[in-house]
C-alpha positions in Angstrom: -23.7 18.0 -29.4 -27.0 16.4 -28.3 -27.3 14.4 -25.1 -28.7 10.9 -25.5 -32.1 10.2 -24.0 -31.1 6.6 -23.5 -30.9 5.9 -19.7 -27.6 4.6 -18.4 -27.8 0.8 -17.7 -27.2 0.1 -14.0 -24.9 -2.9 -13.8 -24.2 -2.4 -10.1 -20.5 -1.9 -10.5 -20.6 1.8 -9.3 -22.3 0.7 -6.1 -19.7 -2.1 -5.6 -16.9 0.4 -5.9 -18.7 2.7 -3.5 -19.1 -0.2 -0.9 -15.4 -1.2 -1.4 -14.3 2.4 -0.8 -16.4 2.7 2.4 -14.8 -0.4 3.9 -11.3 0.8 2.9 -12.0 4.0 4.8 -13.4 2.2 7.8 -10.5 -0.2 8.1 -8.0 2.6 7.6 -9.5 4.4 10.6 -8.9 1.2 12.6 -5.2 1.3 11.6 -5.3 -2.2 10.0 -2.3 -2.3 7.8 -2.4 -5.9 6.4 -5.9 -5.8 5.1 -6.6 -6.4 1.4 -10.0 -5.2 0.2 -10.8 -6.3 -3.4 -13.7 -6.1 -5.8 -15.1 -8.9 -8.0 -13.3 -11.9 -6.5 -13.8 -15.5 -7.4 -13.5 -17.9 -4.3 -13.5 -21.7 -4.4 -16.1 -23.2 -2.1 -16.6 -26.8 -1.2 -18.8 -27.5 -4.2 -18.1 -24.7 -6.7 -16.7 -21.3 -7.3 -18.5 -18.1 -6.1 -18.3 -14.6 -7.4 -18.0 -12.1 -4.6 -18.6 -8.4 -5.1 -16.4 -7.1 -2.4 -14.0 -9.3 -0.3 -11.4 -8.7 2.3 -9.2 -10.6 4.6 -6.6 -9.9 7.3 -4.9 -11.7 10.1 -5.0 -10.5 13.7 -3.3 -12.4 16.6 -2.7 -15.3 14.3 -6.4 -15.6 13.3 -7.4 -15.2 9.6 -10.6 -13.1 9.1 -12.5 -13.2 5.8 -15.5 -11.2 4.8 -17.6 -11.3 1.7 -20.0 -8.5 0.7 -22.9 -9.0 -1.7 -24.0 -5.6 -3.3 -27.4 -5.0 -4.8 -28.1 -1.6 -6.3 -31.8 -2.1 -6.9 -34.6 0.5 -7.0 -36.8 -2.0 -5.1 -36.3 -4.1 -2.0 -34.1 -7.2 -2.6 -36.0 -10.4 -3.0 -35.6 -13.1 -0.3 -34.2 -15.5 -2.9 -31.1 -13.2 -3.4 -30.3 -13.2 0.3 -30.9 -16.9 0.6 -28.5 -17.5 -2.4 -25.8 -15.4 -0.7 -26.3 -17.4 2.6 -25.9 -20.6 0.6 -22.7 -19.3 -1.0 -21.3 -18.4 2.5 -22.1 -21.8 3.8 -20.4 -23.4 0.8 -17.3 -21.2 1.3 -17.0 -22.2 5.0 -15.4 -20.0 7.6 -16.3 -16.5 6.2 -18.5 -13.7 7.4 -21.1 -12.1 5.1 -22.5 -8.7 4.6 -25.4 -7.9 2.3 -25.3 -4.2 1.1 -28.3 -2.7 -0.6 -29.7 0.7 -1.3 -33.2 -0.5 -0.6 
């Protein structure tokens, strides 16, 4: 059987799963038991819905903590417009922390 010379298309999903697993490991080390780390989540902002690559939330001492992670698996540095778009989404979502994860 011949191997295909067609390169695999990088849709970024493998990197999103990797980032999700890293944060699951880190939070497990912190002994947080009520944290839910998800991939590919749709959140409703004030003006529209936003797709979030990796998302988690937990409650500690009665305070709800939410974090959104934008993942970019690019071979080149991420353009400023991508980071600005993520910042805009975070602003629209409200009280949420943001992390931008990139290989470059």
